[in-house]
N, C-alpha and C positions, 0 to 999 in steps of 0.2 A: 249640067253641073252648075252648082250654085256660085255666084260671084261672092268670094270671100273678102269682106271688109272693103268692097269696092275696087279690089285689085284686078288687074287683067289676069288671064289664065296663066301666062308665063311667070308673072310675079306672084300669083297665088301659089303655084307649085314650089317656087323658090322659098316663099314664106313658110309654107307648111313643112318642107324638108328642112329648112334651117331650124325651125322650132323642134322638130323631131330629133335632129342630130345634136342640138344644144342640150336637149333634156337627156339624151342618151349619154353624152359626154359628162354631164353633170352627175348623173346616177352612177356612171363608171367611176368617176373620181371619188365620190362618197363612198362607194363600196370598197374601192381601193384603199382608202384611208382607214375605214372601219375594219376591214378584213386584211390588213396589211401583213399580218404574220401567217396567213394561210395561203396555200397554193391556189385554192379555188378563186381567190382574188375577186375579180369583178364579174364572175359568172352570175347571170341573173339580170344584168343591166338591161338587156333588150326586153326581157319578160317584164321587168319592173316599169320600164318606159312604156311598153304596150298597155300595162295595167293603168298607169297614170293617164294615158291618153284615153283609154276606154272609160275610166271614171269621169274624166272631164267631158267626153263627148256624149256620155249617156245620162249624167246626173247634174249637169250644170247648164247654164244658159248657152254654153258653146255647142249644145246638141244640134242646133240648127245648121252647124257646119259639118256634121258627121259624114254626110254624103260626099262632100267635096274632099274632106280628109281621107275618107275611105278610097275614093277613086284615085286620088293622087298617090297614096302610099301603095295601093295595089299595082298601079302602073309602074312605080319605081321598083318594087320588089319583083316584078315579072320580067325585068330587063335581064337578058342572058349574060350580059357582060358583068353585071353586079355579082351573080353567082360565080362566074368563072374567075373574076378578079379576086374575090374573097377566097376561093378555094386555092388558087395559085399562091397568093400571099400567105395563106395559112400554111401551105406546104413548105414554103421558104422559111417561115418562122419555126415550123416543127424541125426542119433540117438544122436550123441554128441551135435549137434546144438539144437535139441529138448530138451535134458536134460538142457543145459545151459539156454535156453529161459524159460523153465518151472521153473527152480530154481529162475531166476530173477522175473518171473511173480507171482509166488505163494509163495515164501519164502524170500522176500527181507530183512526181519529182521534177518534171520539166516546167510546170506552171510557175510563172513568175509575176508578181504584182508590179505594175509599172510605177507605183508609188514608192518603191524601193529605190528608184533611180532619182537622183536630185536635180540634174540639169537636163534641159531639153536636148542639148547636143549629146549627152551621155545616153539619153533615152534612144535617140536615133541610132547611135552606134550599137547599143545593146540589142535593139530590134534587128538591125542588119546582122549582127553576130548570131543572134538566135536563129534566124532563118537559115543562115549559112551553116550553123552548127547542126540544126535539125536535118538539113539536106545531106550534109556530110556524114551524119550518124545513120543514115539510110531510112529515115522515116518517109512514109508515103505522103502524098499530098493531103489525103484525108487526116492522117495523124498530125501533120503540121498545122493544118487548119483547126483541128480540135484543140491542140495545145494553145494556139493563138486565141481562139474564141474563149477558152477557159481562163487564159491569162487576162483577157479583157474583163471578163466577169469578176475575176478575183480582184482586179484593180478597182472595180466599181462596187466592191463589197457584196457581190451577189445580186445587185439590183438589176444587172443586165439579164440574167436568167429569170429573175422574178417577173420583170416587166414583159419579157418574151412569153413567159407562161401565161400572164394575164391576157396578152393580146391573142395568143393562140386560143384560149378558152373563149374569148369574145368572138373570134372567127368561127368557132364551132357553133356558138349560139346563133350568130347571124345566119350561118348556113341553114341551121334548123328553122329559124324564123322565116327565112326566105322560102324555104320548101313549104312551110305551113301557109304562108301568105299566097303562094302559087296554087295551092290545093283548095283553099277555102273560097267560097263564093264572095264573101265580104269580110272585113275585118271589124267594122264597128257598127254594123246594122243589125 
């Protein structure tokens, strides 16, 4: 493996991964701002980041580092814990999305915006009364959780659900890219 910018192998890996993730986050934020009114949100950030790296490593003086970048990113995306952690966190986010949508769809009358409550003490009392009221009304744990999640989303003017949708879409794309990276012999060669 080539020595990148005179850095040791550990620092080299860290530098490449930091640049990769900084570029990925930058593209994500840019797409999120441009496509802010669409559910699709930041889908494509991984593909765009890969495209930017590909162009830089094939058509600029950075091409001399393509073997090192290729080896480091291939090694990173072959780690099992990466795929498992993305799949697990994606499942949790999907569950949150389902809870919010179920709350909006099945319990619209029970959803309360926390902005309607003026004092912190009043908010705490209202939350306690809401949980007690939901329990006494015979709602299941799933129903109470869906009402709570939908109430939080309503309090945040829908941005909770929107950001969860963006993150879930990103997880799907990362899983697809990880599977692609595992199957391909090289990424940038």
